[in-house]
KOLKETOR-959898 format. One record per residue: chain; x, y, z of N, C-alpha, C, O, CB in turn; residue number from 1. Coordinates in pm, 1 decimal. Atoms other than C-alpha are relative to their C-alpha. Glycine has a CB too. Layout:
N
{node "A" {X Y Z} {X Y Z} {X Y Z} {X Y Z} {X Y Z} NUM},
...
END
This chain:
62
{node "A" {-156.8 -8.1 -26.7} {8720.8 3334.6 -3402.0} {-4.3 132.5 77.8} {-96.6 199.8 31.7} {108.4 4.8 -148.2} 1},
{node "A" {-9.2 -130.5 -108.8} {8774.0 3646.6 -3139.1} {89.7 131.1 -144.8} {188.3 96.9 -210.0} {150.0 -61.5 201.3} 2},
{node "A" {-37.1 -137.3 60.9} {8858.1 4000.7 -3353.8} {176.0 -1.5 103.9} {184.1 -53.3 215.3} {-156.7 163.8 50.4} 3},
{node "A" {-104.6 -20.7 -91.9} {9253.7 4085.5 -3227.4} {-68.5 94.2 48.2} {-173.6 122.0 -9.5} {140.9 27.0 -39.5} 4},
{node "A" {25.9 -45.6 -108.5} {9207.6 4317.9 -2925.3} {70.1 113.0 -50.8} {-10.7 204.5 -66.2} {32.4 -71.8 124.8} 5},
{node "A" {-43.8 -137.5 84.0} {9455.7 4607.3 -3098.2} {-87.8 15.6 -107.2} {-84.9 136.1 -132.5} {150.7 -0.8 -64.1} 6},
{node "A" {10.1 -67.0 84.2} {9240.4 4604.4 -3407.7} {-144.5 48.9 31.5} {-199.9 137.3 -34.0} {36.1 -61.3 -118.4} 7},
{node "A" {116.3 -45.7 -10.9} {8909.2 4618.5 -3233.7} {13.0 136.4 115.7} {-95.9 157.9 169.0} {-95.3 -127.0 39.5} 8},
{node "A" {-81.1 -136.8 -109.1} {9080.7 4956.5 -2976.4} {16.7 118.6 -142.5} {12.6 241.2 -131.9} {225.9 -64.5 96.4} 9},
{node "A" {13.5 -122.5 37.4} {9103.2 5118.5 -3285.1} {-114.9 12.8 -147.4} {-100.1 85.4 -245.7} {156.8 49.2 -22.5} 10},
{node "A" {140.1 33.4 100.1} {8749.8 5012.6 -3506.9} {-134.2 98.4 107.2} {-170.7 77.6 222.9} {-43.5 -237.9 -8.3} 11},
{node "A" {98.1 -103.5 -55.7} {8479.1 5307.8 -3431.8} {-132.8 -11.2 -113.2} {-114.4 -71.1 -219.2} {80.7 172.6 6.3} 12},
{node "A" {113.3 41.5 25.4} {8110.4 5312.2 -3541.3} {65.6 118.1 -80.9} {132.5 216.7 -49.8} {-136.8 -24.2 91.5} 13},
{node "A" {5.8 -71.5 115.7} {8093.7 5418.0 -3923.9} {-86.6 163.5 -19.9} {-56.3 250.4 -101.7} {-58.5 -105.4 -85.5} 14},
{node "A" {113.5 -55.7 -19.0} {7790.8 5641.7 -3831.8} {-9.1 123.7 122.4} {-75.3 227.4 118.1} {-85.7 -115.3 23.4} 15},
{node "A" {4.9 -117.2 -107.9} {7871.6 5830.7 -3486.8} {116.1 7.9 27.4} {139.9 115.9 81.7} {-79.5 -11.5 126.1} 16},
{node "A" {-90.2 61.4 -20.9} {8171.6 5709.0 -3450.5} {102.1 -11.4 197.2} {208.3 25.6 247.2} {65.1 62.5 -125.2} 17},
{node "A" {7.7 42.3 -94.2} {8139.5 5580.0 -3118.9} {86.0 -142.2 38.8} {68.9 -252.2 -13.9} {-119.4 4.0 4.9} 18},
{node "A" {-67.6 212.5 -23.8} {8379.3 5255.6 -2961.2} {-155.1 -98.5 -105.1} {-267.1 -83.8 -154.2} {-21.6 -87.4 301.4} 19},
{node "A" {66.6 171.1 37.9} {8279.4 4880.6 -3078.6} {5.1 -50.2 98.2} {61.5 -14.4 201.6} {68.3 -107.2 -99.2} 20},
{node "A" {-55.6 71.2 -141.9} {8248.0 4620.5 -2874.0} {-53.8 -125.4 -43.3} {-151.9 -137.4 -116.6} {-61.0 57.8 166.8} 21},
{node "A" {6.2 143.8 121.9} {8250.1 4266.9 -2995.1} {-100.7 -110.4 48.0} {-96.1 -116.2 170.9} {169.5 -95.2 -14.8} 22},
{node "A" {120.7 63.6 -124.1} {7937.8 4001.7 -2876.9} {-82.8 -87.0 -104.6} {-141.3 -30.9 -197.2} {-125.5 144.2 96.6} 23},
{node "A" {91.6 126.0 60.5} {7761.1 3704.0 -3031.7} {-152.0 72.7 -41.3} {-240.5 138.8 13.2} {-25.8 -142.4 138.5} 24},
{node "A" {110.0 -79.8 67.0} {7530.7 3800.2 -3268.1} {-151.9 -83.3 60.1} {-126.3 -136.9 167.9} {24.3 -7.4 -194.6} 25},
{node "A" {113.7 19.4 -37.0} {7144.7 3678.8 -3206.2} {-33.7 -175.3 -79.8} {-108.7 -268.7 -51.5} {-93.2 143.9 -48.1} 26},
{node "A" {20.8 156.3 87.8} {7195.0 3374.6 -3485.1} {60.0 -68.8 -36.8} {116.5 -31.4 -139.6} {-42.4 -16.3 -93.0} 27},
{node "A" {-123.5 75.5 -18.7} {7417.2 3072.0 -3451.5} {153.8 62.8 59.9} {152.8 144.8 151.7} {20.1 -50.4 -134.6} 28},
{node "A" {-128.2 -54.0 -38.1} {7784.3 3157.7 -3393.9} {69.0 69.9 -3.3} {183.3 50.6 38.1} {52.1 -24.9 -6.9} 29},
{node "A" {-39.0 -61.6 128.2} {7837.3 3439.1 -3594.4} {-13.1 126.2 155.3} {-89.8 125.3 251.6} {-121.0 -7.6 -190.2} 30},
{node "A" {18.1 -25.5 -96.4} {7976.1 3733.7 -3400.8} {-46.0 154.5 -65.0} {-53.2 157.5 -187.8} {111.1 -36.3 99.2} 31},
{node "A" {7.3 -147.3 19.2} {7897.3 4139.5 -3424.6} {94.6 130.7 138.2} {128.3 150.4 254.9} {-188.4 17.6 1.1} 32},
{node "A" {-48.8 -126.1 -66.7} {8038.0 4439.4 -3341.5} {-123.0 115.3 61.4} {-160.6 194.6 -24.9} {93.8 74.5 -118.6} 33},
{node "A" {64.7 -94.6 -1.4} {7795.8 4663.0 -3162.2} {123.1 136.3 72.3} {232.9 130.5 127.6} {-142.0 -48.1 81.0} 34},
{node "A" {-48.6 -105.1 -13.8} {7857.7 5035.0 -3122.6} {-63.1 32.9 156.6} {-181.2 35.1 191.1} {-31.6 91.3 -124.8} 35},
{node "A" {1.5 -89.2 -152.5} {7861.3 5170.7 -2768.7} {-99.8 160.0 30.9} {-146.3 203.6 136.2} {179.2 52.6 19.5} 36},
{node "A" {54.2 -149.9 -11.8} {7703.4 5530.7 -2853.3} {-163.7 -44.8 6.8} {-232.6 -110.7 -71.1} {48.8 118.4 -154.2} 37},
{node "A" {123.7 -3.0 -34.2} {7384.8 5557.3 -2678.9} {-123.7 95.2 -93.0} {-213.7 132.4 -17.7} {17.2 42.0 136.2} 38},
{node "A" {74.2 -64.5 74.9} {7173.9 5746.7 -2944.6} {-22.3 -111.8 -148.9} {-128.0 -138.4 -206.3} {74.7 151.7 -18.9} 39},
{node "A" {25.6 92.7 88.5} {7270.4 5492.2 -3214.6} {-19.4 -162.4 -0.4} {-114.6 -221.1 -51.9} {79.5 25.3 -63.8} 40},
{node "A" {41.1 160.2 -13.7} {7354.5 5090.4 -3111.5} {21.2 -50.1 -113.6} {21.9 -173.2 -109.0} {-145.0 -38.4 37.5} 41},
{node "A" {-20.6 106.0 122.0} {7415.2 4980.4 -3455.6} {107.4 -138.7 48.7} {204.9 -147.6 123.3} {82.3 97.0 -145.3} 42},
{node "A" {-40.5 125.3 -34.3} {7506.7 4645.5 -3435.3} {37.6 -64.0 -118.7} {-42.9 -147.2 -160.5} {-96.7 -72.1 71.4} 43},
{node "A" {-106.9 89.5 87.6} {7802.3 4518.9 -3737.1} {0.2 -143.9 -59.6} {58.9 -210.6 25.6} {103.0 -10.1 72.2} 44},
{node "A" {-56.8 101.2 14.5} {7829.5 4205.4 -3896.8} {167.0 -33.1 8.2} {255.6 51.5 -4.7} {-50.5 -22.8 -100.2} 45},
{node "A" {-151.9 26.2 1.7} {8166.1 4013.8 -3867.5} {-6.6 -124.5 -78.4} {-55.8 -219.4 -17.3} {79.0 -17.0 152.7} 46},
{node "A" {32.8 41.1 64.7} {8175.1 3820.1 -4164.6} {157.8 -81.0 -39.7} {265.0 -25.0 -62.9} {-83.0 87.5 -68.5} 47},
{node "A" {-155.0 39.1 21.2} {8457.3 3548.0 -4223.4} {148.1 52.4 157.7} {266.2 18.2 164.7} {37.5 110.2 -178.5} 48},
{node "A" {-89.0 -70.9 -85.4} {8647.9 3721.1 -3926.5} {61.7 160.4 -73.9} {157.4 237.6 -66.6} {127.4 -115.4 30.7} 49},
{node "A" {-16.6 -149.1 58.7} {8588.3 4010.8 -4134.6} {-60.7 119.9 85.8} {-70.3 72.7 199.1} {-73.3 7.3 -144.0} 50},
{node "A" {101.2 -137.2 -90.6} {8394.9 4358.9 -3956.4} {-44.0 40.6 -173.4} {23.5 30.0 -275.8} {126.5 181.6 134.0} 51},
{node "A" {35.2 14.0 131.3} {8138.5 4447.1 -4234.3} {20.8 190.0 71.9} {-0.5 207.3 191.9} {-170.9 -109.6 -76.2} 52},
{node "A" {63.1 -104.8 -106.6} {8115.3 4798.4 -4097.7} {-39.7 103.6 -116.5} {42.1 194.0 -133.7} {121.1 71.0 137.5} 53},
{node "A" {76.0 -70.5 74.9} {7899.9 4972.2 -4361.4} {-172.2 -34.1 35.0} {-257.1 -123.2 30.5} {50.4 -32.2 -147.4} 54},
{node "A" {170.8 -72.9 -78.4} {7578.8 5150.5 -4211.7} {-110.6 -74.7 -81.7} {-200.9 -121.8 -12.6} {-36.6 213.7 -32.5} 55},
{node "A" {116.6 100.3 99.3} {7345.2 4961.3 -4494.4} {-6.9 -122.1 49.5} {-119.7 -167.9 67.8} {37.1 -28.6 -162.0} 56},
{node "A" {-32.1 156.1 -66.6} {7458.5 4621.4 -4353.0} {-30.2 -27.1 181.2} {-67.4 -124.3 247.1} {188.8 -28.3 -27.6} 57},
{node "A" {54.6 -62.3 -178.1} {7394.2 4731.8 -3976.5} {-87.3 -72.1 20.8} {-144.8 -114.9 -79.3} {-66.3 158.4 35.3} 58},
{node "A" {185.3 78.1 -93.8} {7088.7 4550.9 -3771.1} {-7.7 170.6 93.1} {74.8 231.2 161.4} {34.6 -232.8 190.5} 59},
{node "A" {44.4 -85.9 -155.7} {6931.3 4828.9 -3553.7} {-35.0 -56.0 82.5} {-104.6 -157.3 89.6} {-98.4 89.4 11.8} 60},
{node "A" {88.1 16.9 -156.8} {6863.4 4830.7 -3227.2} {-102.7 15.0 -22.7} {-144.5 97.1 -104.3} {17.0 87.9 119.1} 61},
{node "A" {96.5 2.2 -20.0} {6542.7 4706.2 -3109.2} {-76.9 34.5 87.9} {-197.5 13.1 76.3} {-8.1 -60.4 -15.6} 62},
END
């Protein structure tokens, strides 16, 4: 289930404060929010339609 565009517009990466974009996660049909900052790139999971914006829960870029 995609996130509301208005919500996505105001969310920012907790680590570097760059904008986030919604993408399909590597596993299954889950989605995640990926930081658009050049030095960051963390991917935050979306569980049951709720973004989990905790740096400890984020996937590091490979």
